[in-house]
C-alpha positions as CSV (number, residue, x, y, z in Angstrom):
1,X,74.6,124.7,130.7
2,X,73.9,124.3,127.5
3,X,70.1,124.4,128.3
4,X,70.6,127.8,130.3
5,X,72.8,129.1,127.5
6,X,70.1,127.9,124.8
7,X,67.2,129.4,126.4
8,X,69.0,132.7,127.4
9,X,69.6,133.0,123.3
10,X,65.9,132.3,122.9
11,X,64.9,134.9,125.1
12,X,67.4,137.2,123.1
13,X,65.8,136.7,120.2
14,X,62.0,137.1,121.5
15,X,62.5,139.8,123.5
16,X,66.0,141.7,123.0
17,X,64.1,145.1,124.1
18,X,62.8,143.7,127.3
19,X,67.0,142.1,127.7
20,X,68.5,145.3,127.4
21,X,66.0,147.3,129.7
22,X,66.3,144.8,132.6
23,X,69.8,145.1,132.2
24,X,69.6,148.9,132.6
25,X,67.8,148.7,135.1
26,X,70.0,146.5,137.1
27,X,73.0,148.4,135.9
28,X,71.5,151.6,137.9
29,X,71.1,149.4,140.9
30,X,74.8,148.2,140.8
31,X,76.1,151.7,140.6
32,X,74.3,152.5,143.8
33,X,77.3,149.9,145.3
34,X,79.9,151.4,143.3
35,X,82.6,153.5,144.9
36,X,82.9,155.7,141.5
37,X,84.9,158.6,143.7
38,X,87.6,156.5,142.4
39,X,88.9,156.5,139.2
40,X,90.2,153.1,138.9
41,X,87.0,151.8,140.0
42,X,87.2,148.0,138.2
43,X,83.4,147.6,139.2
44,X,82.2,150.5,137.1
45,X,84.8,149.5,134.1
46,X,83.0,145.8,134.1
47,X,79.5,147.7,134.4
48,X,80.0,149.7,131.4
49,X,81.7,147.6,129.2
50,X,79.0,145.0,130.1
51,X,76.2,147.4,129.8
52,X,77.5,148.4,126.5
53,X,77.7,144.4,125.1
54,X,74.5,143.7,125.7
55,X,73.1,146.7,123.9
56,X,75.3,145.6,121.4
57,X,73.9,142.2,121.2
58,X,70.4,143.7,121.6
59,X,70.5,145.9,118.3
60,X,71.7,143.1,116.4
61,X,68.9,141.6,116.8
62,X,66.8,144.3,116.3
63,X,66.3,144.0,112.5
64,X,69.4,146.8,111.7
65,X,71.0,146.3,108.6
66,X,74.2,145.4,107.8
67,X,75.3,148.7,107.1
68,X,73.9,150.0,110.6
69,X,75.4,146.9,112.4
70,X,79.1,148.1,111.0
71,X,78.1,151.2,112.2
72,X,77.4,150.3,115.4
73,X,80.6,148.1,115.6
74,X,82.9,151.3,114.0
75,X,81.4,153.8,116.7
76,X,81.3,151.0,119.8
77,X,84.8,149.6,119.4
78,X,87.0,152.8,119.8
79,X,84.1,153.7,123.0
80,X,85.1,150.0,124.6
81,X,89.0,150.8,124.2
82,X,88.6,154.0,125.0
83,X,87.0,152.9,127.8
84,X,89.7,150.9,129.1
85,X,92.2,153.9,128.3
86,X,90.5,155.9,130.7
87,X,90.2,153.5,133.4
88,X,93.5,153.0,133.0
89,X,95.0,156.3,133.0
90,X,92.8,157.3,135.8
91,X,90.5,160.0,133.8
92,X,93.4,162.1,133.1
93,X,94.4,164.2,130.1
94,X,91.9,164.1,127.3
95,X,91.3,160.5,127.3
96,X,88.2,161.0,129.9
97,X,86.5,163.4,127.5
98,X,87.3,161.2,124.4
99,X,85.3,158.3,126.0
100,X,82.6,160.2,127.0
101,X,81.8,161.8,123.6
102,X,82.5,158.0,121.5
103,X,79.8,157.3,124.2
104,X,77.4,160.0,123.2
105,X,77.8,158.6,119.9
106,X,77.3,154.9,120.6
107,X,74.2,155.5,122.5
108,X,73.2,157.8,119.9
109,X,73.7,155.3,117.4
110,X,71.6,152.8,120.0
111,X,69.1,155.4,119.9
112,X,68.1,156.0,116.4
113,X,68.1,152.2,116.1
114,X,65.7,151.3,118.9
115,X,63.3,154.1,117.6
116,X,63.8,152.9,113.7
117,X,62.4,149.7,115.2
118,X,59.4,151.3,117.0
119,X,58.0,152.8,114.8
120,X,59.5,150.4,111.5
121,X,55.5,148.9,110.8
122,X,52.0,149.3,111.9
123,X,51.8,146.4,114.2
124,X,52.5,146.5,117.9
125,X,54.8,143.3,119.3
126,X,55.3,142.3,122.5
127,X,58.8,143.4,121.9
128,X,58.2,146.9,120.9
129,X,56.2,147.8,124.4
130,X,59.3,146.3,126.1
131,X,61.1,148.7,123.5
132,X,59.4,151.8,124.9
133,X,60.9,151.5,128.0
134,X,64.2,150.3,126.5
135,X,64.7,153.7,124.7
136,X,63.9,155.8,127.2
137,X,66.8,153.8,130.1
138,X,69.2,154.4,126.4
139,X,69.0,158.3,126.3
140,X,68.8,158.5,130.0
141,X,72.3,156.9,129.5
142,X,73.4,158.9,126.5
143,X,72.4,162.3,128.2
144,X,74.2,161.1,131.3
145,X,77.2,160.7,129.3
146,X,76.7,164.3,127.3
147,X,76.9,165.7,131.3
148,X,79.9,164.1,131.8
149,X,81.1,165.5,129.2
150,X,80.3,169.0,129.9
151,X,81.7,168.6,132.9
152,X,85.0,168.2,131.8
153,X,85.2,170.9,129.5
154,X,83.8,173.3,131.6
155,X,84.3,172.5,135.2
156,X,81.5,173.5,137.5
157,X,78.8,173.3,135.3
158,X,76.9,171.2,138.0
159,X,76.4,172.0,141.2
160,X,74.9,169.9,144.2
161,X,74.2,170.6,148.0
162,X,76.6,167.8,148.8
163,X,80.2,169.4,148.1
164,X,78.7,171.9,145.5
165,X,82.6,172.8,144.3
166,X,83.3,169.3,143.8
167,X,83.0,167.5,140.1
168,X,79.8,165.4,139.7
169,X,80.4,161.5,140.1
170,X,78.5,159.1,137.8
171,X,75.9,158.1,140.4
172,X,75.2,162.0,140.7
173,X,75.0,162.6,136.6
174,X,72.8,159.0,136.3
175,X,70.3,161.0,138.7
176,X,70.4,164.1,137.0
177,X,69.9,162.8,133.7
178,X,67.3,160.4,134.9
179,X,65.1,163.4,136.8
180,X,65.5,165.5,134.0
181,X,64.4,162.7,131.4
182,X,61.3,162.0,133.7
183,X,60.7,165.7,134.1
184,X,60.1,164.7,137.6
185,X,62.4,167.8,139.2
186,X,63.6,166.2,142.3
187,X,67.6,166.2,141.6
188,X,69.6,168.0,143.8
189,X,72.1,168.1,141.2
190,X,71.3,171.7,139.1
191,X,73.2,172.8,136.4
192,X,74.8,176.1,136.8
193,X,76.3,177.1,133.6
194,X,75.0,178.3,130.7
195,X,75.6,175.3,128.3
196,X,74.9,173.2,130.9
197,X,71.5,174.6,131.2
198,X,71.2,174.5,127.7
199,X,71.6,170.6,127.4
200,X,69.4,170.2,130.4
201,X,66.6,171.9,129.1
202,X,67.2,170.0,125.6
203,X,67.0,166.9,127.3
204,X,63.5,168.0,129.2
205,X,61.5,168.5,126.1
206,X,62.8,165.5,124.0
207,X,62.4,163.7,127.2
208,X,58.3,165.1,127.0
209,X,58.1,164.5,123.4
210,X,59.0,161.1,123.6
211,X,56.7,159.9,126.0
212,X,53.6,161.7,124.1
213,X,54.7,160.5,120.9
214,X,55.3,156.6,122.1
215,X,52.0,156.7,124.1
216,X,49.6,158.2,121.2
217,X,51.3,155.9,119.0
218,X,50.5,152.5,120.7
219,X,47.3,154.1,121.6
220,X,46.3,154.8,118.1
221,X,47.6,151.7,116.5
222,X,45.8,150.5,119.6
223,X,42.2,151.9,118.5
224,X,42.7,151.2,114.6
225,X,43.6,147.0,115.7
226,X,39.8,147.3,117.5
227,X,38.5,148.9,114.8
228,X,40.0,146.6,111.9
229,X,38.4,143.8,114.4
230,X,35.1,145.0,114.3
231,X,35.0,145.8,110.8
232,X,36.4,142.2,110.3
């Protein structure tokens, strides 16, 4: 048991971004087996808290300063508490909105931390390659929570081919965020109100710019490294 625990800790230290990316991808698959039509879904609560814990652990290894670490704790602890309260109150009142807003803040902090990690030096490591994917998935979670907050404030902001008048489930909002971020346009969930459409457009632009900047940085640093090697 200690051996496996030691291996897990060592893996977290070597490639925290890989652990984060794999966990986020596994979480997407697990959500497919969770009935999120029930506001008291224990599975969704457990997965959400587990996902946030992994993000916190990953950021703790990704060269965060003590100030940034404390900022993450200040944002993350209320987000965890509000997640539990939202689950206990079955998403009633303002608790669901407060939980979504805190999750947006938490994932925004996480996204900024990962971006700083990716662009802090002129050397591309294996973990930074994994970090490109991890940052992408964190952004997907961020926008999904933003969409959840929007439909709480303005019901009917999103419609779909199935049950068009119903509030969209978490899986549907995740699907919308993923298809928007990747610019595939395959989602049957669409924004129908102005604010929702504006936020979706911002995510589309942000996703496109992120991919362009990340790919150009990797290519540029790779070319520079090759030139330096040839010159040396």
